[in-house]
matplotlib code that plots the C-alpha trace (Angstrom):
import matplotlib.pyplot as plt

x = [-215.9, -217.8, -216.4, -218.6, -218.2, -218.9, -217.7, -221.2, -222.4, -219.6, -220.2, -223.9, -223.1, -220.5, -223.1, -225.3, -222.5, -221.6, -225.3, -225.2, -226.5, -225.8, -223.9, -227.2, -228.4, -225.2, -225.6, -229.2, -228.3, -225.4, -227.5, -230.1, -227.4, -225.9, -229.2, -228.4, -224.6, -224.1, -227.5, -225.9, -225.2, -227.9, -231.1, -234.6, -235.5, -233.3, -232.3, -229.6, -228.1, -227.2, -224.9, -225.2, -222.8, -224.2, -221.3, -223.3, -225.3, -222.2, -224.5, -224.4, -227.7, -228.4, -231.1, -232.3, -233.8, -233.3, -235.8, -238.4, -239.9, -243.5, -246.3, -246.7, -243.0, -242.3, -239.1, -238.9, -238.9, -235.7, -235.9, -236.5, -239.0, -236.2, -235.5, -232.2, -231.5, -232.3, -229.2, -228.3, -228.6, -232.2, -233.0, -231.6, -233.2, -236.7, -239.7, -239.4, -236.0, -237.6, -238.0, -240.0, -237.6, -236.6, -234.4, -236.8, -238.4, -235.1, -233.8, -237.0, -236.8, -233.2, -233.8, -236.5, -234.0, -230.7, -231.5, -230.9, -231.9, -235.4, -236.3, -236.9, -233.4, -231.7, -233.3, -232.2, -228.8, -230.4, -233.3, -230.9, -228.7, -231.6, -233.0, -229.7, -228.0, -224.5, -221.7, -221.5, -218.3, -215.9, -217.0, -220.7, -220.1, -218.1, -220.8, -223.6, -221.5, -220.8, -224.4, -226.4, -229.6, -230.0, -230.6, -233.4, -235.7, -237.3, -237.1, -233.5, -232.5, -234.1, -232.4, -228.9, -228.4, -228.5, -231.2, -228.9, -228.6, -225.0, -224.2, -224.1, -220.6, -218.3, -219.1, -222.8, -225.0, -227.6, -230.9, -233.6, -236.8, -239.1, -236.8, -236.7, -240.5, -240.7, -238.3, -240.5, -243.4, -241.4, -240.4, -244.1, -245.6, -242.7, -242.1, -245.8, -245.5, -243.4, -245.1, -248.7, -250.7, -249.6, -245.9, -246.6, -249.0, -246.3, -243.7, -246.2, -247.2, -243.5, -242.7, -245.8, -245.1, -241.6, -241.2, -240.4, -243.0, -242.9, -245.6, -245.0, -248.2, -249.4, -250.1, -246.5, -245.3, -247.8, -246.8, -243.0, -241.4, -237.8, -236.5, -234.1, -231.9, -229.2, -225.7, -223.3, -220.1, -216.9, -213.3, -210.1, -206.7, -208.3, -210.4, -214.2, -215.7, -219.4, -221.2, -224.6, -226.5, -228.6, -230.1, -226.7, -223.8, -221.4, -221.0, -220.7, -218.3, -215.9, -215.8, -215.3, -212.3, -210.7, -211.5, -209.4, -206.6, -206.3, -204.7, -201.8, -199.0, -200.2, -198.4, -195.1, -195.9, -195.3, -198.4, -198.7, -196.6, -197.5, -197.6, -200.1, -202.2, -202.3, -203.6, -206.1, -207.6, -207.8, -209.7, -212.0, -212.7, -213.9, -216.0, -217.7, -218.4, -220.3, -222.2, -223.3, -224.9, -226.3, -227.2, -230.5, -233.4, -233.6, -237.3, -237.6, -234.6, -232.7, -229.3, -226.7, -225.1, -223.6, -222.2, -220.6, -218.5, -217.9, -214.1, -213.9, -215.6, -213.3, -210.3, -211.4, -211.9, -208.4, -206.9, -208.0, -205.6, -202.3, -199.6, -198.0, -201.0, -204.3, -207.5, -208.8, -212.4, -213.7, -216.7, -219.2, -218.6, -221.0, -221.4, -223.4, -227.1, -227.0, -229.2, -227.8, -226.3, -228.8, -228.3, -225.5, -226.3, -226.1, -226.5, -224.6, -224.2, -223.3, -220.7, -223.0, -223.7, -222.1, -220.9, -221.0, -219.0, -219.6, -218.4, -220.1, -219.0, -220.4, -218.5, -221.5, -220.8, -222.5, -221.5, -224.2, -224.0, -226.6, -227.6, -229.9, -227.9, -226.4, -225.1, -228.3, -230.4, -233.3, -232.9, -236.5, -236.7, -239.7, -239.9, -236.2, -235.0, -234.1, -235.7, -233.5, -232.9, -232.4, -234.3, -231.5, -229.6, -231.8, -230.5, -232.0, -232.0, -234.3, -232.6, -229.5, -229.8, -233.1, -231.6, -233.4, -231.3, -231.4, -231.5, -234.2, -237.0, -240.1, -242.9, -242.1, -238.5, -235.3, -232.6, -229.2, -226.7, -222.9, -223.0, -220.6, -220.9, -218.4, -217.3, -214.1, -213.6, -210.2, -209.3, -211.1, -214.2, -213.4, -214.8, -212.0, -213.2, -216.1, -215.7, -217.5, -217.6, -219.6, -218.5, -221.1, -220.1, -216.5, -217.4, -216.5, -213.0, -212.6, -213.6, -211.6, -208.5, -208.9, -209.3, -206.1, -204.3, -205.1, -205.1, -202.3, -200.0, -200.6, -201.4, -203.3, -206.9, -206.1, -203.2, -205.3, -208.1, -205.8, -203.9, -204.4, -207.5, -207.3, -209.4, -211.3, -215.0, -214.4, -213.5, -210.5, -207.8, -208.5, -205.7, -206.4, -205.5, -202.8, -201.4, -198.2, -200.1, -199.8, -196.1, -197.0, -199.2, -196.5, -195.7, -199.4, -199.8, -196.9, -199.0, -201.9, -203.9, -206.1, -205.1, -206.9, -206.0, -209.4, -210.9, -211.7, -213.3, -214.0, -215.4, -214.1, -214.8, -213.7, -212.8, -210.4, -210.0, -206.4, -204.5, -204.3, -208.0, -210.1, -208.4, -210.5, -210.0, -211.7, -211.1, -209.0, -210.7, -213.8, -214.3, -215.0, -213.6, -213.4, -214.2, -214.0, -213.0]
y = [226.1, 223.1, 219.7, 217.2, 214.2, 216.2, 219.6, 220.6, 220.0, 221.8, 224.8, 224.8, 224.9, 227.7, 229.7, 229.6, 230.6, 233.5, 234.5, 234.8, 231.3, 229.1, 225.9, 224.1, 226.0, 225.1, 221.4, 221.3, 222.9, 220.5, 217.5, 218.3, 218.6, 215.2, 213.7, 214.4, 214.1, 211.2, 209.4, 206.1, 207.4, 209.6, 211.6, 212.5, 208.8, 208.0, 209.4, 211.2, 211.9, 215.6, 217.0, 220.8, 223.0, 226.4, 228.6, 231.2, 228.8, 226.5, 223.5, 220.4, 219.1, 215.8, 215.2, 211.7, 211.4, 207.6, 205.6, 203.5, 200.1, 200.0, 199.2, 195.8, 194.8, 191.6, 189.9, 187.3, 189.9, 188.8, 185.1, 182.3, 179.5, 177.3, 180.0, 181.1, 184.7, 185.4, 186.3, 189.9, 190.9, 189.7, 191.5, 194.8, 194.6, 194.4, 196.4, 195.0, 196.7, 200.1, 202.1, 205.3, 208.0, 210.5, 213.1, 215.9, 215.8, 216.0, 218.8, 220.8, 220.2, 221.3, 224.3, 225.6, 225.8, 226.7, 228.1, 231.7, 231.7, 231.0, 227.3, 228.1, 229.6, 226.3, 224.5, 226.8, 225.1, 221.7, 222.9, 224.7, 221.6, 219.2, 221.4, 222.4, 219.1, 218.1, 216.1, 212.5, 212.0, 209.0, 207.6, 207.8, 206.2, 203.3, 202.6, 202.6, 200.3, 197.9, 197.6, 195.1, 195.6, 199.2, 197.6, 195.4, 198.1, 200.1, 203.4, 203.1, 201.8, 204.8, 207.3, 205.8, 204.3, 205.4, 204.1, 201.3, 200.1, 201.3, 203.1, 206.9, 207.8, 210.2, 213.7, 213.0, 215.9, 214.3, 216.2, 215.3, 217.4, 215.2, 215.9, 219.6, 219.6, 217.7, 220.1, 223.0, 221.3, 220.9, 224.5, 225.6, 222.9, 221.8, 218.1, 217.4, 217.5, 214.4, 212.6, 213.2, 213.0, 212.0, 211.6, 209.3, 207.3, 207.0, 205.7, 203.1, 202.0, 201.6, 199.5, 197.3, 196.8, 195.4, 191.7, 191.2, 193.7, 195.6, 196.7, 200.5, 202.4, 206.0, 205.9, 204.9, 208.0, 210.4, 209.2, 209.7, 212.1, 213.2, 213.2, 215.5, 213.4, 214.0, 213.7, 211.2, 212.7, 211.6, 212.5, 211.5, 212.8, 216.1, 216.6, 216.3, 214.1, 214.2, 211.8, 210.5, 208.4, 205.3, 204.2, 205.0, 202.9, 205.5, 207.7, 204.8, 202.9, 205.8, 206.7, 203.0, 202.7, 205.9, 205.0, 201.8, 203.5, 206.2, 203.6, 203.2, 205.6, 205.8, 209.1, 207.3, 204.8, 205.6, 205.9, 202.8, 200.7, 197.2, 198.3, 201.1, 198.8, 196.1, 198.4, 200.1, 196.8, 195.2, 198.3, 197.9, 194.3, 195.2, 198.2, 196.1, 193.2, 195.5, 197.4, 194.1, 192.9, 196.1, 198.8, 199.2, 201.7, 203.2, 203.5, 199.7, 198.3, 199.4, 200.5, 200.9, 203.8, 205.5, 202.2, 201.4, 204.6, 204.9, 205.4, 202.8, 200.2, 201.0, 200.8, 197.3, 196.5, 197.9, 195.3, 192.6, 194.0, 192.0, 194.1, 190.9, 188.8, 189.4, 188.3, 187.5, 187.6, 189.7, 188.9, 191.5, 193.0, 193.7, 197.5, 199.2, 199.4, 196.4, 193.4, 190.0, 190.4, 190.1, 187.9, 188.6, 190.7, 189.4, 192.6, 193.1, 196.8, 197.9, 200.6, 203.4, 206.8, 210.3, 212.9, 216.7, 218.9, 222.6, 225.6, 228.9, 232.5, 232.5, 229.4, 227.1, 223.7, 220.7, 217.0, 215.3, 211.7, 210.8, 207.7, 205.5, 202.5, 200.4, 201.9, 203.1, 201.9, 199.6, 200.6, 201.8, 205.2, 207.5, 211.0, 211.3, 210.0, 206.6, 204.9, 203.5, 199.8, 200.8, 198.0, 195.6, 197.3, 195.3, 191.9, 189.3, 186.8, 188.0, 185.9, 183.7, 180.7, 182.0, 185.5, 188.3, 190.6, 194.3, 195.2, 192.8, 194.0, 195.5, 197.7, 201.4, 200.7, 202.5, 200.1, 200.4, 202.5, 202.9, 206.5, 208.5, 212.3, 213.6, 216.8, 217.4, 220.2, 221.3, 221.3, 224.3, 223.7, 225.5, 223.9, 222.1, 219.6, 218.2, 214.9, 211.8, 209.2, 206.8, 203.1, 200.8, 199.0, 200.2, 203.9, 203.7, 202.6, 205.3, 208.1, 206.8, 206.5, 210.1, 211.3, 209.4, 210.9, 214.5, 214.2, 211.7, 212.1, 215.8, 215.2, 217.9, 216.9, 216.1, 213.8, 212.1, 211.5, 210.2, 207.9, 204.2, 202.7, 199.8, 198.2, 195.2, 194.7, 191.9, 189.5, 189.8, 192.5, 194.6, 196.6, 198.8, 197.0, 198.6, 200.8, 200.7, 198.9, 195.7, 195.7, 195.1, 192.1, 189.6, 191.4, 191.3, 187.7, 186.9, 188.5, 186.1, 188.5, 187.0, 189.6, 190.5, 193.2, 194.6, 197.6, 200.1, 202.9, 205.6, 209.0, 211.1, 214.8, 217.1, 220.6, 221.6, 225.0, 225.9, 229.1, 230.1, 229.5, 226.6, 223.7, 221.2, 217.7, 215.5, 211.8, 211.2, 207.8, 209.7, 212.9, 215.3, 218.7, 221.3, 224.9, 227.9, 231.5]
z = [97.4, 96.1, 95.2, 93.2, 90.9, 87.7, 86.4, 85.3, 88.9, 90.5, 88.1, 89.0, 92.7, 92.2, 90.3, 93.4, 95.7, 93.5, 93.5, 97.3, 97.9, 100.9, 101.0, 101.0, 97.9, 96.1, 97.0, 95.7, 92.4, 92.0, 92.9, 90.3, 87.6, 88.7, 88.0, 84.3, 84.1, 86.5, 86.2, 87.2, 90.7, 92.1, 91.3, 92.4, 92.1, 95.1, 98.5, 100.4, 103.8, 104.5, 107.2, 107.6, 109.7, 110.8, 111.5, 113.4, 115.5, 115.9, 115.2, 113.1, 111.7, 110.1, 107.6, 106.6, 103.1, 102.9, 100.9, 102.6, 101.9, 100.6, 103.1, 101.4, 101.9, 103.8, 105.2, 102.4, 99.7, 98.1, 98.8, 96.3, 96.9, 98.4, 101.0, 99.5, 98.4, 94.8, 92.6, 93.4, 89.7, 89.6, 92.8, 91.6, 88.2, 89.4, 90.6, 94.0, 94.6, 94.3, 97.6, 98.1, 96.9, 99.6, 97.8, 97.0, 100.4, 102.2, 100.0, 100.6, 104.4, 104.6, 102.2, 104.5, 107.3, 105.5, 102.1, 101.1, 97.4, 96.1, 95.5, 91.8, 91.4, 92.3, 89.4, 86.7, 85.8, 85.6, 83.5, 81.1, 80.8, 80.3, 77.5, 75.8, 76.4, 77.6, 76.2, 77.2, 79.2, 78.8, 82.1, 81.4, 78.0, 79.5, 82.1, 79.5, 77.3, 80.1, 81.3, 79.2, 81.3, 79.9, 76.5, 77.6, 79.0, 76.1, 78.0, 79.0, 75.6, 73.9, 76.3, 76.6, 73.1, 69.5, 67.2, 66.1, 69.7, 70.3, 73.5, 73.3, 72.2, 74.0, 73.1, 72.1, 73.1, 75.4, 76.0, 78.5, 77.8, 80.0, 83.0, 82.3, 82.2, 85.5, 87.1, 86.0, 87.7, 90.9, 90.8, 90.8, 93.1, 95.2, 95.9, 95.8, 92.0, 92.4, 95.3, 94.3, 91.1, 87.6, 88.3, 91.3, 89.1, 86.5, 89.0, 90.4, 86.9, 85.8, 88.9, 88.4, 84.7, 85.3, 84.4, 88.1, 89.4, 92.7, 95.1, 95.3, 95.7, 95.4, 99.1, 99.8, 97.9, 99.5, 103.0, 102.7, 105.1, 105.5, 109.0, 111.0, 113.3, 115.9, 114.3, 115.8, 117.0, 118.7, 119.3, 117.6, 118.8, 119.9, 116.8, 116.8, 114.1, 113.2, 110.9, 110.0, 112.6, 111.8, 109.5, 108.2, 109.6, 108.3, 111.3, 113.7, 111.4, 110.8, 114.5, 115.4, 113.1, 114.4, 118.0, 117.6, 115.7, 118.3, 120.6, 118.2, 117.1, 113.5, 112.8, 113.3, 110.5, 106.9, 104.7, 102.5, 104.8, 105.8, 109.4, 108.7, 106.5, 109.2, 111.9, 109.5, 108.2, 111.7, 112.9, 109.9, 110.8, 114.3, 113.1, 110.3, 112.7, 115.0, 112.2, 110.6, 113.8, 115.4, 112.9, 111.2, 111.1, 114.6, 114.2, 114.0, 116.0, 119.0, 117.8, 120.7, 118.8, 121.9, 123.1, 119.8, 119.8, 123.5, 124.1, 126.8, 124.6, 121.7, 124.0, 124.7, 121.1, 120.3, 122.7, 120.2, 117.6, 117.6, 116.0, 114.7, 113.6, 111.8, 113.5, 110.0, 111.1, 114.0, 116.2, 117.3, 120.7, 123.5, 123.7, 126.4, 125.6, 123.4, 123.8, 122.5, 119.1, 116.3, 113.3, 110.9, 108.0, 104.4, 102.5, 99.2, 98.7, 95.1, 94.6, 93.2, 94.8, 94.7, 97.2, 97.4, 99.8, 100.0, 102.2, 101.6, 102.2, 105.8, 106.8, 106.6, 105.2, 103.6, 103.4, 101.3, 100.1, 97.6, 95.8, 93.7, 94.9, 92.1, 88.9, 87.1, 90.1, 89.1, 85.5, 85.5, 83.8, 84.5, 83.0, 82.5, 85.9, 87.1, 90.1, 92.8, 93.8, 97.4, 99.0, 98.0, 100.9, 103.2, 104.3, 102.0, 104.9, 107.6, 110.3, 110.9, 113.2, 114.7, 115.4, 113.5, 111.4, 112.5, 108.8, 107.7, 105.4, 107.1, 105.8, 106.0, 107.1, 105.8, 104.7, 106.5, 104.5, 104.6, 103.3, 105.5, 105.0, 107.6, 109.3, 111.2, 113.8, 115.0, 118.7, 120.1, 117.8, 114.6, 111.4, 109.6, 107.0, 105.0, 103.2, 101.9, 99.1, 97.1, 97.0, 98.5, 101.7, 101.3, 101.9, 105.6, 104.7, 102.0, 104.4, 107.3, 105.0, 104.0, 107.6, 108.7, 105.7, 106.7, 110.5, 111.2, 108.2, 107.4, 103.8, 101.9, 101.1, 97.4, 98.5, 101.1, 98.6, 95.9, 98.2, 97.4, 99.1, 101.5, 104.2, 105.4, 105.6, 108.0, 105.3, 103.0, 103.4, 100.3, 98.6, 95.6, 92.5, 90.3, 93.1, 95.2, 98.0, 96.0, 97.0, 100.7, 100.0, 100.9, 104.2, 105.1, 104.2, 106.5, 109.3, 108.4, 106.2, 103.5, 100.9, 97.7, 95.2, 94.0, 92.3, 95.0, 93.0, 95.5, 94.6, 97.5, 97.5, 100.3, 101.4, 104.2, 105.8, 105.9, 107.1, 103.4, 102.7, 101.5, 99.8, 97.8, 96.7, 94.0, 93.4, 90.4, 90.0, 88.7, 86.8, 89.6, 90.4, 93.2, 92.3, 94.5, 94.9]

ax = plt.figure().add_subplot(projection="3d")
ax.plot(x, y, z, "-o")
ax.set_aspect("equal")
plt.show()
């Protein structure tokens, strides 16, 4: 089974599974198709985090394809002359927001270890679709229509608009011959076709030619390496939960929320009740307070990851939760292994990104969250793909009150992420679930909500994904606008919560192993689908 954000991508992945491909093969084929059908969210101009479960070896592997800052990057990259952060829209729509893409390197690294089909076979669906074209979906049309920046850049205007300047209409057959040609090069030469030579020169030139130019170089592209890291795992009510380690804050954040909630009888509370929302959002405040102070690229800062998810530490954090009153704003704790808390992070994470979940015929699984950051990334189009704006995931302020931010800009550094690809294992160790979501800094809350729905409230995966979103990122208590959760706003305000009803546009995709077989779920807020047999 495969669950992705677009039917074309799910079909491409299912084609690989039917051909005898592995979960990783299916994920790669789906990702390449998403570059076409969901260009606003991910692609080869961005990066990804991949969790892989090997059913035979009983091992979880974590692969880091996060983008890196150019060698010329400095801590004041997104500051104005007066020392204040530049407006986030200006920072995103610029050459200086572009990090060195990591996607192709990490796909190749993981494929070398877990692929069953030939590298070339995985590219066939995307090449076909790029050459033959696909129908523009209502969601893609709406996103093009709502993005004025796409009209400013000549390349994106030509690709995403008709000659009269109007956005591509629903049903328009969109072809991308330059992307098909590039994929054929990558089939023959591997990722070097992207990171070296003419394509690399084109990326560097496009970034330098932007009205707000960046400093990406061919040397930066040639030097990029994907990294295999140790996954971060912890317990929750007898289950084992595994996620992505730093530079993602996702694994730590999800485990921190669950570790606090484990001290409360959540199963006895009704889903969607004010009592459940109170506990969930208070746990979120504590988790986000810690991640904002401690998490960054582990190759540059000391991240007390084990301390942040230690059961005893989280038991102490849970004691800060008052069942009758919101704490409103949590302070960071003092986990084992931490030095003094670093400066507070000021990152503004846009709600882009996509997620792919796969389980193959051998029981191997993938949870891959992939991104170019904001919708349409930096809006810089090169050879049919968009370049990321991932460097805006760094804190624009390098310090606060003299304390350095863990997630400040540094040359060669990977910006902190909230992407949370997640596995769940049943008591006894059997694989149970793969899940993840897009959604910027709210991803941790989306994934934790889904896990609580399945593990505490016995919802099926589709019910858990579709359930209204809620959470706190250590600021307001956020309830999904237009859902039944708005009915509990008054009860939460009576507990002191600063409540806001907001759009919480998750894109959760997951698969659960049940006694009857695999059950998939796709987020109704987007256009995804789960396919299997």
